[in-house]
C-alpha atoms as an extended CHARMM CRD file, in Angstrom:
* protein
*
       113  EXT
         1         1  MET       CA              0.0000000000        0.0000000000        0.0000000000  PROA      1               0.0000000000
         2         2  LEU       CA              1.1390000000        3.5370000000       -0.7330000000  PROA      2               0.0000000000
         3         3  LYS       CA              1.3470000000        6.1700000000        1.9960000000  PROA      3               0.0000000000
         4         4  LYS       CA              1.6580000000        9.9400000000        1.7790000000  PROA      4               0.0000000000
         5         5  ILE       CA              3.8900000000       11.6300000000        4.3220000000  PROA      5               0.0000000000
         6         6  GLU       CA              3.2600000000       15.3420000000        4.8110000000  PROA      6               0.0000000000
         7         7  GLY       CA              5.7290000000       17.2610000000        6.9020000000  PROA      7               0.0000000000
         8         8  TYR       CA              5.6440000000       20.8630000000        8.0440000000  PROA      8               0.0000000000
         9         9  ILE       CA              9.1590000000       21.9450000000        8.9810000000  PROA      9               0.0000000000
        10        10  GLN       CA             11.2310000000       25.0500000000        9.5490000000  PROA      10              0.0000000000
        11        11  PRO       CA             12.7230000000       26.3830000000        6.2910000000  PROA      11              0.0000000000
        12        12  SER       CA             16.3060000000       26.1070000000        7.5690000000  PROA      12              0.0000000000
        13        13  ARG       CA             15.8810000000       22.3230000000        7.8710000000  PROA      13              0.0000000000
        14        14  LEU       CA             14.8720000000       21.6980000000        4.2540000000  PROA      14              0.0000000000
        15        15  GLU       CA             18.2260000000       21.2410000000        2.4730000000  PROA      15              0.0000000000
        16        16  PRO       CA             19.7430000000       18.7610000000        4.9520000000  PROA      16              0.0000000000
        17        17  LEU       CA             16.4280000000       16.8720000000        5.0010000000  PROA      17              0.0000000000
        18        18  LYS       CA             16.2740000000       16.7240000000        1.2020000000  PROA      18              0.0000000000
        19        19  ASP       CA             19.7930000000       15.3180000000        1.0670000000  PROA      19              0.0000000000
        20        20  ALA       CA             19.0850000000       12.6790000000        3.7280000000  PROA      20              0.0000000000
        21        21  LEU       CA             15.7940000000       11.5920000000        2.1490000000  PROA      21              0.0000000000
        22        22  THR       CA             17.4240000000       11.3030000000       -1.2710000000  PROA      22              0.0000000000
        23        23  ALA       CA             20.2250000000        9.2030000000        0.2480000000  PROA      23              0.0000000000
        24        24  ALA       CA             17.5580000000        7.0070000000        1.8900000000  PROA      24              0.0000000000
        25        25  GLY       CA             16.0340000000        6.2200000000       -1.5000000000  PROA      25              0.0000000000
        26        26  VAL       CA             13.1930000000        8.7220000000       -1.7360000000  PROA      26              0.0000000000
        27        27  SER       CA             12.7860000000        9.2040000000       -5.4750000000  PROA      27              0.0000000000
        28        28  GLY       CA             10.6940000000       12.3580000000       -5.3930000000  PROA      28              0.0000000000
        29        29  MET       CA              9.0930000000       14.9510000000       -3.1880000000  PROA      29              0.0000000000
        30        30  THR       CA              7.0750000000       18.1090000000       -3.5240000000  PROA      30              0.0000000000
        31        31  VAL       CA              7.8640000000       21.1810000000       -1.4450000000  PROA      31              0.0000000000
        32        32  TYR       CA              5.7140000000       24.2480000000       -0.7870000000  PROA      32              0.0000000000
        33        33  PRO       CA              6.4770000000       27.4040000000        1.1690000000  PROA      33              0.0000000000
        34        34  VAL       CA              3.5610000000       27.8240000000        3.5940000000  PROA      34              0.0000000000
        35        35  GLN       CA              2.5950000000       29.8500000000        6.6420000000  PROA      35              0.0000000000
        36        36  GLY       CA              0.7160000000       28.7160000000        9.6930000000  PROA      36              0.0000000000
        37        37  PHE       CA              0.5000000000       28.5020000000       13.4440000000  PROA      37              0.0000000000
        38        38  GLY       CA             -0.1510000000       25.7890000000       15.9640000000  PROA      38              0.0000000000
        39        39  ARG       CA             -0.8350000000       25.5150000000       19.6370000000  PROA      39              0.0000000000
        40        40  GLN       CA              1.5990000000       28.3450000000       20.4350000000  PROA      40              0.0000000000
        41        41  LEU       CA             -0.3510000000       30.6800000000       18.0810000000  PROA      41              0.0000000000
        42        42  GLY       CA              2.8470000000       31.5940000000       16.2420000000  PROA      42              0.0000000000
        43        43  TYR       CA              4.7580000000       32.8290000000       19.2780000000  PROA      43              0.0000000000
        44        44  LYS       CA              8.1630000000       31.3270000000       20.0290000000  PROA      44              0.0000000000
        45        45  ASP       CA              9.4620000000       30.1530000000       23.4160000000  PROA      45              0.0000000000
        46        46  GLY       CA             10.0030000000       33.0930000000       25.7510000000  PROA      46              0.0000000000
        47        47  GLU       CA              7.9890000000       35.4580000000       23.5790000000  PROA      47              0.0000000000
        48        48  SER       CA              4.8130000000       36.8770000000       25.1200000000  PROA      48              0.0000000000
        49        49  SER       CA              1.7370000000       36.0600000000       23.0970000000  PROA      49              0.0000000000
        50        50  GLY       CA             -0.2230000000       38.9400000000       21.7010000000  PROA      50              0.0000000000
        51        51  PRO       CA             -3.9770000000       39.2290000000       21.3600000000  PROA      51              0.0000000000
        52        52  LYS       CA             -3.9100000000       37.5980000000       17.9110000000  PROA      52              0.0000000000
        53        53  ALA       CA             -2.2630000000       34.5530000000       16.3860000000  PROA      53              0.0000000000
        54        54  LYS       CA              0.5710000000       35.2120000000       13.9630000000  PROA      54              0.0000000000
        55        55  PHE       CA              1.7080000000       33.1330000000       11.0230000000  PROA      55              0.0000000000
        56        56  LEU       CA              5.1600000000       31.5420000000       10.9320000000  PROA      56              0.0000000000
        57        57  ASP       CA              6.9910000000       30.5480000000        7.7580000000  PROA      57              0.0000000000
        58        58  LYS       CA              7.2390000000       26.7930000000        7.2410000000  PROA      58              0.0000000000
        59        59  MET       CA              8.0180000000       24.4090000000        4.4110000000  PROA      59              0.0000000000
        60        60  LYS       CA              5.5390000000       21.6730000000        3.5660000000  PROA      60              0.0000000000
        61        61  ILE       CA              6.9910000000       18.5000000000        2.1040000000  PROA      61              0.0000000000
        62        62  GLU       CA              4.9470000000       15.7400000000        0.4970000000  PROA      62              0.0000000000
        63        63  ILE       CA              6.3630000000       12.2970000000       -0.1900000000  PROA      63              0.0000000000
        64        64  VAL       CA              4.5730000000        9.1540000000       -1.3820000000  PROA      64              0.0000000000
        65        65  VAL       CA              6.2910000000        5.9100000000       -0.4380000000  PROA      65              0.0000000000
        66        66  ASP       CA              5.6410000000        2.2270000000        0.0280000000  PROA      66              0.0000000000
        67        67  GLU       CA              4.1540000000        1.4650000000        3.4410000000  PROA      67              0.0000000000
        68        68  ALA       CA              7.3150000000       -0.4730000000        4.3980000000  PROA      68              0.0000000000
        69        69  GLN       CA              9.3750000000        2.7520000000        4.1670000000  PROA      69              0.0000000000
        70        70  VAL       CA              7.1450000000        4.9620000000        6.3110000000  PROA      70              0.0000000000
        71        71  ASP       CA              8.8370000000        4.4200000000        9.6900000000  PROA      71              0.0000000000
        72        72  LYS       CA             12.3190000000        4.9650000000        8.2470000000  PROA      72              0.0000000000
        73        73  ILE       CA             11.2920000000        8.1640000000        6.4340000000  PROA      73              0.0000000000
        74        74  VAL       CA              9.3950000000        9.5400000000        9.4320000000  PROA      74              0.0000000000
        75        75  GLN       CA             12.4090000000        8.9310000000       11.6880000000  PROA      75              0.0000000000
        76        76  ILE       CA             14.6810000000       10.7820000000        9.2510000000  PROA      76              0.0000000000
        77        77  ILE       CA             12.2910000000       13.7460000000        9.2180000000  PROA      77              0.0000000000
        78        78  ILE       CA             12.0550000000       13.8020000000       13.0110000000  PROA      78              0.0000000000
        79        79  HSD       CA             15.8230000000       13.5630000000       13.4180000000  PROA      79              0.0000000000
        80        80  LEU       CA             16.6170000000       16.3800000000       10.9770000000  PROA      80              0.0000000000
        81        81  ALA       CA             13.6580000000       18.6910000000       11.6430000000  PROA      81              0.0000000000
        82        82  GLN       CA             13.6980000000       18.5510000000       15.4320000000  PROA      82              0.0000000000
        83        83  THR       CA             14.8320000000       21.8170000000       16.9880000000  PROA      83              0.0000000000
        84        84  GLY       CA             14.2960000000       21.2250000000       20.6900000000  PROA      84              0.0000000000
        85        85  SER       CA             11.7960000000       24.0530000000       20.9210000000  PROA      85              0.0000000000
        86        86  ILE       CA              8.1290000000       24.5730000000       20.2150000000  PROA      86              0.0000000000
        87        87  GLY       CA              7.1860000000       25.1250000000       16.5660000000  PROA      87              0.0000000000
        88        88  ALA       CA              9.5530000000       22.5400000000       15.0440000000  PROA      88              0.0000000000
        89        89  GLY       CA              6.7220000000       21.1760000000       12.9150000000  PROA      89              0.0000000000
        90        90  LYS       CA              4.3520000000       18.2640000000       12.3730000000  PROA      90              0.0000000000
        91        91  ILE       CA              4.1840000000       15.0590000000       10.3340000000  PROA      91              0.0000000000
        92        92  PHE       CA              1.0210000000       13.4530000000        8.9870000000  PROA      92              0.0000000000
        93        93  VAL       CA              0.7970000000       10.0220000000        7.3500000000  PROA      93              0.0000000000
        94        94  SER       CA             -2.2180000000        9.0080000000        5.2760000000  PROA      94              0.0000000000
        95        95  PRO       CA             -3.1310000000        6.2140000000        2.8500000000  PROA      95              0.0000000000
        96        96  VAL       CA             -2.9590000000        6.7470000000       -0.9050000000  PROA      96              0.0000000000
        97        97  GLU       CA             -5.4070000000        4.7270000000       -2.9920000000  PROA      97              0.0000000000
        98        98  ASP       CA             -3.3650000000        4.7460000000       -6.1620000000  PROA      98              0.0000000000
        99        99  ALA       CA             -0.7350000000        6.5920000000       -8.1680000000  PROA      99              0.0000000000
       100       100  ILE       CA             -0.5700000000        6.9880000000      -11.9400000000  PROA      100             0.0000000000
       101       101  ARG       CA              2.4450000000        8.2140000000      -13.9010000000  PROA      101             0.0000000000
       102       102  ILE       CA              0.8160000000       10.2760000000      -16.6490000000  PROA      102             0.0000000000
       103       103  GLY       CA              3.5190000000        9.8340000000      -19.3010000000  PROA      103             0.0000000000
       104       104  THR       CA              3.7190000000        6.0320000000      -19.1510000000  PROA      104             0.0000000000
       105       105  ARG       CA              0.4060000000        5.1750000000      -17.4880000000  PROA      105             0.0000000000
       106       106  GLU       CA              2.2310000000        3.0930000000      -14.9020000000  PROA      106             0.0000000000
       107       107  VAL       CA              0.1820000000        2.5880000000      -11.7330000000  PROA      107             0.0000000000
       108       108  GLY       CA              0.8180000000        1.8430000000       -8.0720000000  PROA      108             0.0000000000
       109       109  MET       CA              4.3830000000        1.3980000000       -6.8790000000  PROA      109             0.0000000000
       110       110  THR       CA              5.8230000000        1.4380000000      -10.4020000000  PROA      110             0.0000000000
       111       111  ALA       CA              4.4610000000        4.9650000000      -10.8320000000  PROA      111             0.0000000000
       112       112  ILE       CA              6.4140000000        6.0950000000       -7.7740000000  PROA      112             0.0000000000
       113       113  TYR       CA              9.8160000000        4.4500000000       -8.3760000000  PROA      113             0.0000000000
């Protein structure tokens, strides 16, 4: 079964993460610059929260992998994206019904690798 891993990380962590995921066999990923806030409402440790939430810059990464690779990939993301402070990011894993490579019409795992 295919799984989609979505990670929201700090922008400074993207390049080392990309290199590590590529070395681990990830054959493709999509990256988006995004903004958002979580439980801390956009305020960093030690910063007093204002009356309104504020958006922080993040990078969203999307990767589709075989289910057998999920734990390995998630551990790499955690290891390289962890900052030791609030706002380091989040990871979500969800099932993918199918994948189709448009150019060749390959489906499933062959469309991914």
